[in-house]
Every structure is written in structure tokens, then in C-alpha cells.
C-alpha positions in Angstrom: -33.0 5.2 -19.4 -30.5 6.4 -16.9 -29.2 10.0 -16.9 -25.6 11.1 -17.8 -23.4 10.5 -14.6 -19.8 10.6 -13.2 -17.9 10.6 -10.2 -14.7 13.2 -10.2 -11.4 11.8 -9.1 -10.3 13.4 -5.8 -7.1 15.6 -5.7 -4.8 12.7 -4.2 -6.2 9.9 -6.7 -5.7 12.2 -9.7 -1.7 12.5 -8.2 -1.6 8.8 -8.5 -2.3 9.2 -12.0 0.0 11.8 -12.6 2.7 9.7 -11.0 2.7 6.8 -13.5 5.6 6.7 -15.7 7.7 4.9 -17.9 9.6 3.1 -15.6 6.5 3.3 -12.5 3.6 1.6 -13.2 0.9 2.6 -10.2 -1.2 -0.7 -9.4 -1.0 -2.2 -6.4 -1.9 -6.0 -6.7 -2.2 -9.1 -4.7 -1.4 -12.7 -5.7 -3.3 -15.6 -3.9 -2.6 -19.1 -4.0 -5.5 -21.4 -4.4 -6.5 -25.4 -3.7 -7.0 -26.2 -7.7 -9.7 -29.2 -7.1 -13.0 -27.4 -6.1 -12.4 -25.8 -9.9 -10.8 -28.2 -12.0 -12.4 -29.7 -15.1 -11.9 -33.0 -16.5 -8.9 -32.1 -18.5 -6.8 -31.1 -15.0 -7.5 -26.9 -15.7 -9.5 -24.2 -14.2 -12.9 -23.6 -14.5 -12.6 -20.3 -16.6 -16.4 -20.2 -17.3 -17.3 -20.5 -13.4 -14.6 -17.9 -12.4 -16.1 -15.4 -15.0 -19.4 -15.8 -13.8 -18.7 -15.8 -10.2 -16.6 -12.3 -10.4 -19.4 -10.8 -12.9 -22.2 -11.8 -9.9 -19.9 -9.9 -7.4 -19.3 -6.6 -9.8 -22.3 -5.1 -8.1 -20.5 -4.6 -4.9 -17.8 -2.9 -6.6 -19.5 -0.9 -9.1 -15.6 1.3 -10.5 -14.4 -2.0 -11.4 -16.8 -1.4 -14.9 -15.8 2.5 -15.0 -13.2 4.1 -17.0 -11.5 7.4 -17.2 -12.8 10.4 -18.5 -11.4 14.0 -18.7 -13.1 17.3 -18.0 -12.2 19.6 -20.9 -9.9 22.8 -20.7 -9.5 22.0 -16.8 -8.1 18.7 -17.7 -9.1 16.6 -14.3 -10.1 12.9 -14.7 -13.6 11.8 -13.7 -15.2 8.1 -13.6 -18.0 7.5 -16.4 -19.6 4.2 -17.0 -17.7 1.6 -19.6 -20.3 1.1 -22.0 -18.1 -1.0 -24.1 -17.4 -3.2 -21.1 -16.0 -6.9 -21.3 -15.4 -9.1 -18.6 -13.1 -11.3 -20.6 -10.6 -8.4 -21.2 -10.4 -8.1 -17.2 -10.0 -11.8 -16.3 -7.8 -13.6 -18.1 -6.2 -16.9 -18.1 -2.4 -18.4 -18.2 -0.5 -21.3 -17.0 3.0 -22.4 -15.6 5.2 -24.9 -17.3 5.8 -27.9 -15.2 6.9 -27.9 -12.5 4.7 -25.1 -11.6 7.6 -24.0 -8.8 7.3 -20.9 -6.6 10.1 -19.5 -8.5 8.1 -19.6 -11.8 4.9 -18.3 -10.1 7.1 -15.0 -9.3 8.9 -14.8 -12.5 5.5 -14.5 -14.2 4.1 -12.2 -11.7 7.0 -9.9 -12.1 6.8 -9.7 -15.7 2.5 -8.7 -15.3 3.3 -6.0 -12.9 5.8 -4.1 -15.2 3.0 -4.1 -17.9 0.8 -1.0 -17.1 -3.0 -0.7 -17.4 -4.6 0.4 -19.9 -6.2 3.8 -19.6 -9.2 3.4 -22.2 -10.6 0.7 -20.2 -11.8 0.0 -16.3 -8.3 0.2 -14.3 -8.0 -3.7 -13.2 -7.0 -7.5 -14.1 -7.0 -10.8 -12.8 -5.4 -13.4 -14.0 -5.8 -16.9 -13.0 -2.5 -18.8 -13.6 -3.2 -22.8 -13.1 -0.2 -25.1 -13.2 1.0 -24.1 -9.5 3.0 -27.1 -7.8 1.0 -29.3 -5.1 -2.3 -29.0 -7.1 -3.1 -25.4 -6.9 -3.2 -22.3 -8.9 -2.9 -18.8 -8.2 -5.4 -15.6 -9.0 -2.5 -12.0 -9.6 -5.3 -9.4 -9.4 -3.9 -6.2 -10.3 -6.1 -2.2 -9.7 -4.7 1.1 -10.4 -3.5 3.3 -7.3 -5.8 5.8 -8.2 -9.3 3.7 -7.5 -8.1 1.9 -4.3 -5.5 2.1 -1.3 -4.1 -0.8 1.1 -7.7 -0.5 3.3 -10.0 -0.3 0.1 -7.8 -3.5 -1.3 -9.4 -5.5 2.0 -12.6 -4.5 1.3 -12.6 -5.5 -2.4 -11.5 -9.0 -1.0 -14.5 -9.1 0.9 -16.5 -8.7 -2.0 -14.7 -11.1 -4.4 -14.0 -14.0 -1.7 -16.0 -15.8 0.9 -15.6 -17.1 4.3 -17.3 -20.4 3.5 -16.3 -22.8 1.1 -19.6 -22.7 -0.9 -19.5 -23.1 -4.4 -22.7 -21.6 -5.5 -23.2 -18.4 -7.8 -25.6 -15.7 -7.7 -27.0 -14.8 -10.6 -25.4 -11.5 -11.9 -27.8 -8.5 -11.4 -28.5 -7.0 -15.0 -26.4 -4.0 -15.7 -27.0 -1.1 -17.9 -24.2 1.8 -18.6 -25.3 5.1 -17.5 -24.9 7.9 -20.1 -21.7 9.8 -20.2 -21.7 13.4 -19.7 -21.3 15.6 -22.5 -17.7 18.1 -22.6 -20.4 21.0 -22.4 -21.8 19.4 -19.3 -19.0 18.8 -17.6 -17.5 22.1 -18.3 -20.5 23.8 -16.9 -20.4 20.9 -13.7 -16.9 21.9 -12.9 -17.9 25.7 -12.8 -21.0 25.6 -10.6 -18.8 23.3 -8.5 -15.8 25.8 -8.0 -18.4 28.2 -7.1 -20.4 26.4 -4.6 -16.6 26.1 -2.9 -16.4 29.5 -2.8 -19.7 30.4 -1.5 -19.3 27.8 1.2 -15.7 29.2 2.2 -17.5 32.3 2.3 -20.6 31.2 4.3 -18.1 29.6 6.8 -16.3 32.9 7.6 -18.7 33.8 10.2 -19.0 30.4 12.1 -15.3 30.7 11.8 -14.9 33.9 13.9 -17.4 33.0 16.4 -15.3 29.9 17.2 -12.6 32.1 18.3 -9.6 30.6 19.8 -10.4 26.7 19.2 -11.0 28.3 15.8 -7.3 29.6 15.7 -6.0 26.8 17.3 -6.9 24.4 14.7 -5.9 26.5 12.0 -2.3 27.0 13.2 -2.4 23.2 14.4 -2.9 22.5 10.6 0.0 24.9 9.5 2.1 23.5 12.0 1.5 19.7 10.3 2.2 21.1 7.2 5.4 22.9 8.5 6.6 20.1 9.9 6.4 17.8 6.4 7.9 20.4 4.9 10.5 20.7 6.9 10.7 17.0 7.0 10.4 16.2 3.2 12.8 19.0 2.0 16.0 16.9 3.6 16.6 14.0 1.5 17.4 10.9 2.7 20.8 9.2 1.9 21.7 8.0 -1.2 22.2 4.0 -1.4 23.1 1.6 -3.9 19.3 0.9 -4.2 18.1 4.4 -4.8 19.2 5.2 -8.0 17.0 5.6 -11.3 14.8 2.2 -12.1 14.3 0.8 -14.8 11.1 -1.0 -16.3 11.3 -4.8 -15.3 11.3 -6.5 -11.9 12.2 -9.1 -9.7 9.6 -10.2 -7.0 9.7 -12.9 -3.9 8.4 -13.4 -0.8 8.4 -14.3 2.6 6.0 -16.1 5.0 6.3 -15.8 9.0 4.1 -17.3 11.3 2.0 -14.9 12.8 1.8 -16.4 16.4 5.8 -16.0 16.2 5.6 -12.3 15.5 3.2 -11.8 18.2 5.3 -13.4 20.9 8.0 -11.2 20.1 5.5 -8.4 20.3 4.3 -9.2 23.5 7.6 -9.5 24.8 8.6 -6.6 24.4 5.2 -4.9 24.8 5.4 -3.3 21.6 2.6 -3.9 18.4 2.9 -6.0 15.2 3.7 -3.1 13.2 7.0 -2.0 15.9 8.1 -5.6 15.0 7.8 -5.2 11.2 9.8 -1.8 11.1 12.4 -3.5 13.6 12.8 -6.2 11.3 13.0 -4.1 8.0 15.5 -1.8 9.7 17.3 -4.8 10.9 17.8 -6.3 7.4 17.8 -3.2 5.1 21.1 -2.4 7.7 22.5 -5.9 7.0 22.2 -6.0 3.3 23.5 -2.6 2.6 26.7 -3.8 4.3 26.6 -6.8 2.4 27.1 -4.5 -0.3 29.7 -2.9 1.2 27.6 0.4 1.9 27.7 1.0 5.9 24.2 2.5 6.4 24.3 6.5 6.5 22.2 8.1 10.1 19.3 9.3 7.7 18.0 6.2 6.3 14.1 6.5 6.5 11.3 4.1 5.5 7.8 5.3 4.4 5.1 4.1 6.0 1.5 4.4 4.5 -0.9 5.9 6.9 -4.9 6.2 7.3 -5.7 9.6 7.4 -9.8 9.1 6.9 -11.4 9.7 10.1 -12.8 7.1 11.6 -16.5 9.0 11.9 -16.7 9.2 8.2 -17.9 6.8 5.0 -15.0 4.9 3.7 -15.2 4.2 -0.1 -12.7 3.5 -2.7 -10.2 5.7 -3.5 -7.0 6.9 -1.3 -7.2 8.1 2.1 -3.4 7.7 3.0 0.0 9.9 3.6 3.1 8.4 4.6 4.8 8.4 8.0 8.9 9.2 7.3 10.2 6.9 9.8 13.7 7.4 10.7 16.0 4.0 10.9 18.2 4.7 13.8 21.5 3.6 12.2 23.5 4.5 15.1 21.6 2.0 17.4 23.1 -1.0 18.4 20.9 -4.1 19.3 17.7 -5.1 18.2 15.6 -4.4 21.1 17.2 -0.7 21.2 16.3 0.0 17.7 12.9 -1.3 18.1 12.8 1.5 21.2 14.2 4.0 19.0 11.3 3.2 16.0 8.5 3.4 18.9 9.6 6.9 19.7 9.8 7.8 16.1 6.4 6.7 15.3 5.0 7.7 18.5 6.5 11.6 18.1 4.7 11.0 14.4 1.6 10.4 16.0 1.9 13.2 18.3 3.1 15.8 15.5 0.0 14.5 13.3 2.7 14.9 10.4 0.5 13.0 7.5 -2.3 15.6 8.6 -0.1 17.7 6.2 -0.2 16.0 3.3 -4.4 15.7 4.0 -3.9 19.7 3.7 -1.9 19.9 0.7 -3.7 17.5 -1.2 -7.2 19.8 0.0 -5.5 22.5 -1.4 -5.0 21.3 -4.6 -8.7 21.0 -5.2 -8.9 24.7 -5.6 -5.9 25.0 -8.4 -6.3 23.9 -12.4 -6.1 20.3 -12.6 -3.2 21.4 -14.6 -1.4 21.7 -11.7 -2.0 18.7 -9.9 1.0 16.7 -12.0 3.1 19.3 -10.6 1.9 18.7 -7.4 2.2 15.1 -7.6 5.8 15.4 -8.3 6.0 18.0 -5.1 4.1 15.4 -2.9 6.5 12.9 -4.0 9.3 14.6 -3.0 8.3 15.5 -0.2 7.9 12.0 1.0 11.5 11.2 0.8 12.3 7.7 1.9 14.6 5.1 1.4 11.9 2.2 1.1 8.2 2.0 1.3 6.4 -0.3 4.0 3.0 -1.0 4.1 1.6 -3.4 6.6 -1.9 -4.2 6.1 -4.1 -6.4 8.3 -6.4 -8.8 6.9 -8.6 -11.6 8.2 -7.9 -14.1 10.8 -9.7 -17.0 9.4 -9.1 -18.3 5.7 -11.1 -17.0 2.6 -12.6 -18.8 -0.8 -13.1 -18.9 -4.0 -15.6 -21.0 -5.0 -15.2 -23.8 -2.5 -11.0 -23.0 -3.4 -9.0 -22.2 0.1 -6.7 -19.3 -0.4 -3.7 -20.7 1.3 -1.3 -18.0 0.6 -1.8 -14.5 -0.2 1.1 -12.0 -1.3 0.1 -7.9 -1.8 2.5 -6.0 -4.0 3.1 -2.3 -4.0 4.8 0.0 -6.6 8.2 1.1 -6.7 8.3 5.3 -6.5 10.7 7.0 -8.5 14.7 6.3 -7.2 13.5 3.2 -5.4 14.4 0.2 -6.0 12.8 -1.8 -3.5 9.2 -1.9 -1.7 7.6 -4.2 1.2 4.3 -5.2 1.2 2.8 -7.0 4.3 -0.5 -8.9 4.7 -1.5 -10.8 7.9 -3.9 -13.5 6.9 -5.0 -17.0 8.7 -2.4 -17.4 11.1 0.5 -15.8 8.7 2.3 -13.1 7.9 3.2 -12.7 4.6 5.6 -10.6 2.9 6.2 -9.3 -0.9 9.6 -7.8 -1.7 9.7 -5.9 -5.2 12.7 -5.3 -6.4 14.2 -3.2 -9.7 15.6 -5.7 -12.3 18.9 -4.1 -12.4 19.1 -2.4 -9.2 18.3 -5.2 -7.5 19.9 -8.2 -8.8 20.4 -10.1 -5.0 16.9 -9.5 -4.1 17.2 -12.9 -3.1 19.7 -12.2 -0.1 17.7 -9.3 1.3 14.7 -11.8 1.7 17.4 -13.7 3.7 18.7 -10.7 5.7 15.2 -9.8 6.5 14.3 -13.7 7.9 18.0 -13.2 9.7 16.9 -9.7 11.5 13.7 -11.3 12.7 15.5 -14.2 13.8 18.3 -12.2 16.1 14.7 -9.8 17.2 13.1 -13.2 18.4 15.9 -14.2 20.4 16.8 -11.1 21.9 12.8 -10.9 22.7 12.7 -14.6 24.6 16.5 -13.6 26.2 14.7 -10.2 28.0 11.7 -12.4 28.9 13.7 -15.2 30.4 15.7 -12.8 32.4 12.0 -10.7 33.4 10.7 -14.4 34.6 14.0 -14.9 36.6 13.7 -11.7 38.5 17.1 -10.8 37.8 18.7 -8.4 34.9 21.9 -9.9 33.6 21.7 -8.7 30.2 24.4 -6.2 28.2 23.1 -3.0 28.9 23.3 -1.9 25.3 20.7 -4.6 24.6 18.0 -4.1 27.8 18.4 -0.2 26.9 14.5 0.6 26.9 14.9 4.2 25.7 17.4 6.1 23.6 20.0 8.1 25.0 19.6 12.3 25.2 22.1 12.1 21.8 20.4 9.8 20.1 17.0 11.8 20.8 18.2 14.8 19.4 19.4 13.1 16.2 16.3 11.5 15.7 14.1 14.9 15.9 16.5 16.3 13.6 15.9 13.7 11.2 11.9 14.0 11.6 
């Protein structure tokens, strides 16, 4: 018989639990659209028995999928324990679209599924098989609570569930027996021992820290500067816009697909990165959208951009290893190329300042406090990331993936909407495509289709400007207006950017 076992959530994972509320479901999700033929039954449906058998065969690679939450008494910190009543049928569910199974109908169903919180009495994930998608296809809609994974870990999960070849073989599922759950008294004893051990390690590290002398002092000073930079930025609120109001519980979702080769062409023509192109497109699209709403964009609009704060040398597992940059949009800059350069300078400053490390220090400090303070800390962390719009861009595989022989044609990620954020954007590069998923509050952004149009128009504008700049370089002359070819912001603009950051 296995002995009692559990894993403690990190402070940041706990914070994502604490941020959840009636209008803010804190799960991340992805919608894959697949070829239905390899999994079709004789009556034209999807073979759910095979899908469930395959998922069960892969669960050994993701043990968190058979664990649920428990809580340390008094201290009230969450832990993961094995679910001794695990029921795969509850998590792998079945639905269908009415004919014709259009993209709009699929988006509407995905929106309704995203609105529903995950049941905290069970493992925090769901997978919906949605048959009847037009073109002989079906969809797979996957939801996982943010306290379990961040974007990069989500890609790791996909590698466990999907294959790089069209094999339809299902390996026998490994026998699984849930480990015994700890008692309340054991959780309390272990927590007391953990805190004593933390204090002992801190005291034991003092002599070594003193021997390091100036290098240790420099490291502490750098971390304090990271925290100060984060606090200074976070305490200044971004501009108020029509999309940054109190959100409700209902959602609209849309997506946009760009050819990744076209995005990389712009990147190469401007000596930039894919992320530079993405942020410039979002900034241009958001400005167009706000002007369409009759709202002149203010100077202090910001994008929240999640970044990985895990050291490459450290082993990565499930859970969260992210913080967010606060990137000023540079609305005072005219011309897409000048805006891209301004955004490049802003992100370069954030890299140099290591502002994201300040969030790591704060969440690490929460580990020394009582867990009852983590919900308050979570609210503080959220307020220290005041942005108008969250944009996350996760790289995926450049080759196709398969589920039991069914090829994934499209894959769209989803991010939760945070409090007072009526729009959120998640991007995923996959098999030569860059897919954009736009989540919107139902009431704040009823015109989400126009926002998608504005994003597409902003990319076309940037693409045309990049092509003109490339053609002029090849001709060996420079006849573009100065407003378009300037590659660095003016001194006045750099001053405004530093103030915004």
C-alpha cells in the first residue's frame, strides 16, 4: 500500500486560485480542429471509447490530471492529493454542433464552455470532443486551471497527449492506484517542519552570504531594484478605456489565422522578432479599435506580456513560472515601423531591468507568510500588473500533430480575462500558421468582430511598410518619409517611455 503523499502548490499557483471569482474563471484552454475520418464510427459520430482509452493511456505522463485539491488546516494552503474517486468519463466529455457546424457555431460553444468554472472537488481539467464541425472535422476543446500550468507547460502537456505521426495504436494503460491522502494532523506537522527548515536554511546561509561580500550585496541590491521597478510601474494605473471596465461572466470568442511565413517575412525585413511583429500588430489594432469607438487612445496604454522567469538550468515541471512585462503601446508614435522600434526599445529596457524578477521575489516572499494572506497578495500582484490587454504568444511545433491518426488542422489557445479587462489575446504558432484567439467580455465588447478586422488591418499596414522599406534598401536609395523610416524614437519619446515604465 502506498504511503500518504501530496504536493504543495507554489505561492503563484495558489494566487491563480485566489484570483478566481464569479466573473473571472482562471483556466487556460485550447481548441483543436481535427480531421474526423480516422475516428469516425459507422453512424458518422466520433469513437469516444477510443478517445477515452487513448487519454487514459497517456495519463501516466501527466499525474497531476488525477489529482485534486486539499487544504492544510488552519494554515489554509492548498496541496495536491491523488483523487481516489477519479472518473475519466467526467473529464473527457462529448458534445456536437447542429448543422451546418460552422465556425461561428463552434466559437459560440467554446465561449459557453469557457464561461463555466472547473469543479474544485475534482482534478481541474476537462476535455470536450465536439463532433459535427463543417468539412468532415471535429474539435477538441481542452480546459486546464491556471494553477496547474502556464503557457509553456501547456505545450508540454500537448506533447504528452498528441503524436507527431498518424499512428492509431493505443498502448495499454498503466495500472494506477491512488496514493493515500495525508491526514489533517500530518499536513499540520509537515507544514510546521517546513517552516522550521526554511528558517534553518536561511540562518545557515548567512555565513556563506557574508563570505561572498560585495557580490552578495550586489545581488540583493539588484533584486530590490527589480522589486522597486515593478512597484513603481505597477502603482501608476493605465489609461481607462471602454474595454477596461467591470466584466461579466459571459464571453465571446473569435480567432484569426496568419501565415507564419508572412509574419516571418516582416520580421526579417525589419530585423525584428516574431514577438515584435505581434506586439506592433496588437498596438495598431487596439488603437484603430478605440478610435472606431470614438475614444482617442491615451498615452499610457499598456500591454501585459507574460514572460518565463524559470532559469534554463532548473528542471521545469507543471505549475507556473511566469510573470508579465508591462509594455507601453507608444500611441504618440505615428507609422507602423516607428511604433515597432519604440516597442523594441521598451522590451529591451524591460529585459535590462529584469522587472519580471521583481514579481518572482514578491511571490517568493509569500512563501514565508501565512497562506491566509495569499489571496490578499494575489490581489496585490494583480494590481501591480495594471495593463489594458493581456497578450501571450506561445511557440508551438512547426510540424503537424495527430490524435489517433486524426490530423490537427488548426489549434487556438485561450487565456482568462482578468478583472476589468474586456479583451485578451493568445497566440500559438503551429505547422506554418500563427493563430490568434481573441476572448472578449460579452457586454463590454459586442463588436469583437470589428476588433479582429482591426488586427488584420494593422498587420497588413505593417507588412506593406516593411516591404517598402526592404525594396528601398535593395534599390540603394532612401525616399521614404522620415516619419516612416526613423528607426529610433526621439529623445522626447524616450523620456515618455521611461516614465510609463
